[in-house]
C-alpha positions in Angstrom: 88.7 107.1 118.5 87.0 104.0 117.5 86.8 101.1 119.8 89.7 98.5 119.1 91.8 100.1 117.1 95.3 99.6 117.7 98.1 102.3 118.1 101.7 101.9 116.9 104.7 102.1 119.7 105.5 105.8 118.3 101.7 106.9 118.5 102.5 109.5 121.5 105.2 111.1 119.3 103.2 111.6 116.6 100.1 113.5 118.9 103.1 115.5 120.1 103.9 116.6 117.1 100.5 117.4 116.1 100.1 114.9 113.2 96.3 114.4 111.8 95.5 111.2 112.8 93.3 108.6 111.5 92.7 105.0 111.2 94.2 103.0 108.3 94.7 99.0 108.6 93.2 99.2 112.1 95.7 101.5 113.4 95.5 104.9 114.4 98.0 106.3 112.2 99.6 109.7 111.0 98.5 111.4 108.0 100.3 114.3 107.6 102.6 116.7 109.5 103.5 119.4 108.2 101.4 118.7 104.8 101.5 116.1 102.1 103.0 118.6 99.6 106.1 119.5 102.0 106.4 115.9 103.2 106.4 114.7 99.6 109.1 117.1 98.2 111.2 116.2 101.8 111.4 112.8 100.4 112.1 113.8 96.9 114.6 116.2 97.6 116.3 115.3 101.1 115.1 112.7 103.7 112.1 111.9 105.4 110.8 109.1 107.9 107.4 106.9 108.2 106.1 105.0 111.2 105.3 101.8 109.1 104.9 99.5 112.2 101.3 98.7 111.1 102.9 96.3 108.9 102.3 92.7 109.8 105.3 90.2 110.0 105.4 86.3 109.7 108.6 84.3 110.5 108.6 81.1 108.3 111.1 78.4 109.7 111.7 74.8 109.2 113.3 72.2 106.6 110.4 72.8 104.2 110.8 76.5 104.7 111.9 77.3 101.4 109.2 74.7 99.3 106.5 76.3 101.3 107.1 80.0 100.5 107.3 78.9 96.8 104.4 77.7 97.2 102.4 80.5 98.6 104.8 83.2 96.8 104.6 84.4 93.1 108.3 85.2 93.2 111.3 82.5 93.2 113.1 82.2 96.8 114.8 79.2 95.5 117.9 80.9 93.8 117.6 83.8 96.1 121.0 84.7 98.2 120.7 84.9 101.8 120.2 88.2 102.8 118.0 89.1 99.5 114.5 90.5 99.8 112.1 89.6 97.1 108.6 91.1 95.8 105.8 89.2 95.2 102.2 88.1 95.6 100.3 85.8 97.8 97.2 84.3 95.3 93.9 82.4 95.7 93.0 79.7 93.4 91.4 82.1 90.6 94.9 84.1 90.5 93.1 86.9 92.2 96.1 88.6 95.1 95.5 87.7 98.4 98.1 90.1 99.1 101.5 91.6 98.0 104.4 91.4 100.1 108.3 91.0 100.4 109.7 88.2 101.7 113.4 88.6 103.1 115.2 85.1 102.7 117.5 84.4 106.0 118.6 81.2 104.4 116.9 78.3 103.1 115.0 77.4 106.2 114.1 81.1 107.6 112.2 83.7 105.9 110.4 86.8 107.1 106.8 87.6 105.3 106.1 91.5 105.6 102.4 91.8 104.6 100.1 94.8 104.7 98.8 96.6 108.1 94.8 95.7 106.4 95.4 92.4 105.7 97.4 90.8 109.0 94.7 88.6 110.0 93.3 87.6 106.9 97.4 86.7 105.5 98.0 85.1 109.4 94.6 82.8 108.6 95.5 82.1 105.1 98.8 81.2 105.2 98.2 78.7 108.4 95.7 76.9 106.3 98.4 76.5 103.4 100.7 74.6 105.7 98.1 71.7 105.6 98.0 71.5 101.9 99.5 68.5 100.9 103.0 68.4 98.5 105.6 65.9 96.9 105.5 62.5 96.1 103.9 61.4 99.5 101.6 64.2 99.8 102.5 65.2 103.0 101.9 68.4 104.9 104.6 71.3 104.7 107.3 70.7 107.5 107.3 74.7 108.7 106.7 76.5 111.6 105.0 79.9 111.9 105.4 82.7 114.2 103.3 85.4 114.0 105.5 88.6 115.2 103.3 91.6 114.2 103.1 92.6 117.3 106.5 92.3 118.7 107.9 93.7 115.7 107.9 97.9 114.8 109.1 99.4 111.7 110.5 103.1 110.4 111.1 103.6 106.8 113.8 106.3 106.3 113.5 107.5 102.5 115.2 109.8 100.3 118.5 110.6 98.6 120.0 111.8 102.2 118.7 108.5 103.5 122.0 106.6 103.4 124.0 109.3 104.9 121.4 109.7 107.8 121.3 105.8 108.7 125.2 105.8 108.4 126.1 109.4 110.4 122.6 109.9 112.8 121.7 106.2 113.6 125.5 105.1 113.7 124.1 102.1 111.3 126.6 100.5 108.7 124.2 100.3 105.4 126.3 102.1 103.0 127.2 98.4 101.4 123.9 97.5 101.3 122.4 96.6 97.6 119.4 97.3 96.6 116.7 94.7 98.0 119.1 93.2 100.4 119.4 93.3 104.0 121.7 92.6 106.9 120.6 91.6 110.7 122.7 94.6 113.0 122.6 95.4 116.7 121.4 98.7 117.8 121.9 99.6 121.6 122.6 95.4 122.4 119.3 94.3 120.6 119.2 92.5 117.5 117.2 94.4 114.2 117.5 94.0 110.6 117.6 96.7 108.4 117.0 96.2 104.4 117.7 98.8 101.5 113.9 98.9 100.5 111.0 101.0 100.3 107.8 102.3 98.9 108.6 106.2 97.7 110.7 105.7 95.0 113.6 107.2 96.5 116.5 105.8 97.7 116.0 104.2 101.6 115.9 101.7 104.0 113.7 100.2 106.4 114.5 99.3 109.8 112.5 96.3 111.9 113.1 96.2 115.8 111.4 96.3 119.2 109.4 99.3 120.4 112.1 101.0 122.3 114.5 100.6 119.9 112.8 102.2 117.1 111.8 105.0 119.5 114.8 105.8 120.1 116.0 106.0 116.4 112.6 107.7 116.1 113.9 110.4 118.6 116.9 110.9 116.9 115.8 111.6 113.8 113.7 114.3 115.1 116.6 115.8 116.5 118.7 115.6 113.6 115.7 117.5 112.0 114.9 114.7 109.4 111.0 115.6 108.2 108.3 113.1 109.7 106.1 111.8 107.0 102.8 110.6 107.2 100.6 108.2 105.1 99.3 110.8 103.1 102.6 111.5 101.1 103.3 108.1 101.3 100.7 107.3 99.3 101.4 110.3 96.5 104.9 109.0 96.3 104.2 105.5 95.6 101.9 106.2 92.7 103.8 108.6 91.2 106.5 106.0 90.7 103.8 103.2 89.8 104.2 101.1 92.8 100.7 99.5 93.5 98.5 99.6 96.8 96.2 96.6 98.0 92.9 97.5 97.4 93.2 100.1 94.5 95.5 98.0 92.1 95.8 95.0 94.1 93.0 92.9 95.2 91.1 89.4 95.4 89.7 90.1 91.9 92.8 91.4 90.4 95.5 89.4 89.1 98.9 90.1 88.5 98.7 89.7 85.1 96.2 92.8 84.9 98.1 95.0 87.1 101.4 94.5 84.8 103.0 92.4 87.5 104.0 89.4 85.6 108.2 90.2 85.9 107.3 88.7 89.6 105.5 85.6 88.9 107.7 82.6 88.5 105.6 80.1 86.4 108.7 78.2 85.5 109.2 77.3 89.2 107.1 74.1 90.7 103.4 75.0 90.7 102.3 77.2 93.2 99.0 78.7 94.7 97.0 79.8 91.9 99.7 79.3 89.0 97.6 77.5 86.7 94.4 80.3 86.6 97.7 82.8 85.9 99.1 80.2 82.7 95.9 80.3 81.6 95.0 83.8 81.7 98.9 84.8 80.2 98.0 82.3 77.4 94.5 83.6 76.5 95.3 87.2 77.4 93.9 89.1 80.5 90.2 91.2 79.5 91.7 94.1 81.7 95.0 95.8 81.9 95.8 98.5 84.3 97.1 101.7 82.7 98.2 105.2 83.5 95.8 108.0 82.3 97.1 111.6 82.0 94.2 113.9 82.2 94.4 117.5 79.4 92.7 119.2 82.4 93.8 119.7 86.2 90.6 118.0 87.5 91.7 114.9 90.0 90.2 111.7 89.2 89.6 109.6 92.0 89.6 105.8 93.0 86.4 104.4 91.6 85.6 106.8 89.0 84.5 105.4 85.6 86.8 105.6 82.7 84.5 106.2 79.4 85.5 105.5 75.4 85.0 108.1 72.8 81.6 106.9 72.4 80.6 107.3 76.0 80.7 103.4 76.9 82.0 102.4 80.4 85.2 100.7 79.7 87.1 100.6 83.3 87.7 102.7 86.5 90.2 104.8 88.3 92.1 102.8 91.4 94.1 105.5 92.0 94.5 109.1 91.2 95.9 112.6 92.0 97.4 115.9 90.8 100.9 114.8 90.9 102.9 117.4 93.3 106.6 116.1 91.3 105.1 116.7 87.4 102.1 119.2 88.4 100.1 116.7 86.0 96.5 115.1 86.6 97.3 111.4 86.4 95.4 108.0 87.4 96.2 104.5 87.5 92.8 103.0 85.9 92.0 99.0 85.0 90.4 99.5 81.6 89.2 97.0 79.0 92.5 95.4 77.1 91.0 96.7 74.0 91.6 100.2 75.4 94.9 99.7 76.9 97.4 100.7 74.2 99.6 103.6 74.8 98.2 107.2 73.7 94.6 105.6 73.3 92.1 108.6 73.9 89.8 107.9 76.5 87.7 109.9 79.1 86.9 110.3 83.1 84.0 110.9 84.6 84.1 113.5 87.3 81.1 113.8 89.2 78.8 114.7 86.3 81.4 116.1 83.7 84.0 113.9 81.6 87.6 115.2 81.0 89.4 113.6 78.0 92.5 111.8 79.1 94.9 109.9 77.1 96.8 106.4 78.1 100.7 106.8 79.6 103.0 104.6 81.1 101.7 103.9 84.9 105.3 105.5 85.8 104.9 109.2 86.1 107.9 110.0 88.0 111.0 108.4 87.6 112.4 106.1 90.1 115.8 106.9 91.7 117.1 103.9 93.5 120.7 103.2 94.3 121.1 99.7 93.1 
């Protein structure tokens, strides 16, 4: 194992189950157990559980918490109800994405930011730096406190059409009445925890945040109940099929939410926020690139970084993620291409090694989501 690589509280459980382990985001994480396809289908058809304790958590509190989160976050937390989750991004001054994240609103003076594992250190430093930015008529720093709680919070994602029943009956966690993208604080074995109706698979499901001992106890209950443990391999195939972005592929420091087709999560009508000027300009002018879906006529598999060509073999973009989709049995990809090539049904080609394979532009969602709203 690489030096300085971290382990989640469930690492011993993963190795005992014979999981294929690999470094990801600075952690030694399970990639697969029974196999990516079997785990993928378990989530689509029944239920699977993921160890996502590698994710990062930042608690923002204080009298300026709402104004501060709205300054660093593209979505608008001010009108959100207490107990609501919001998806959005943190942007740099050029409109590129520092990270995409979930924000949990407890009340106007308390928020939890959940960030990607590979970006924890960068995000923590970036958020701390933004606290010193001046705002308001008096031009004062934000009156907020940050608590970096990634080291003491672990997380399970329980996903699939049976997730509600399993959380209620197997884990004895009340969640049936939670609507999509809402959460509540609960007590599990006398300890405080949080459960939200969220996930990254396109299926109904829940994410549970708690201390290490509680997460281990919940995992053990799920294993006894026969719930399929799932690795990061199928987590990627599942999110990809329903068009959910992955930071480093569909989003990056040099890819904006407008280019990625995520403008619905950018609220320019609220007070100016970090990167808002750049986004407003790009929306007014139109982006030079757009993220699209591609469907190949061949079974060849397009991979990240492969070139996308037009009819005259000019390079017009690159694949961000590609698979032979498990749920649809089609070779598909998401790709960032020149805006002039982004219209639906545009005929393009993907260069795979030394050959080119014809494809056409399609919607980025290759499989219908099954959320309970």
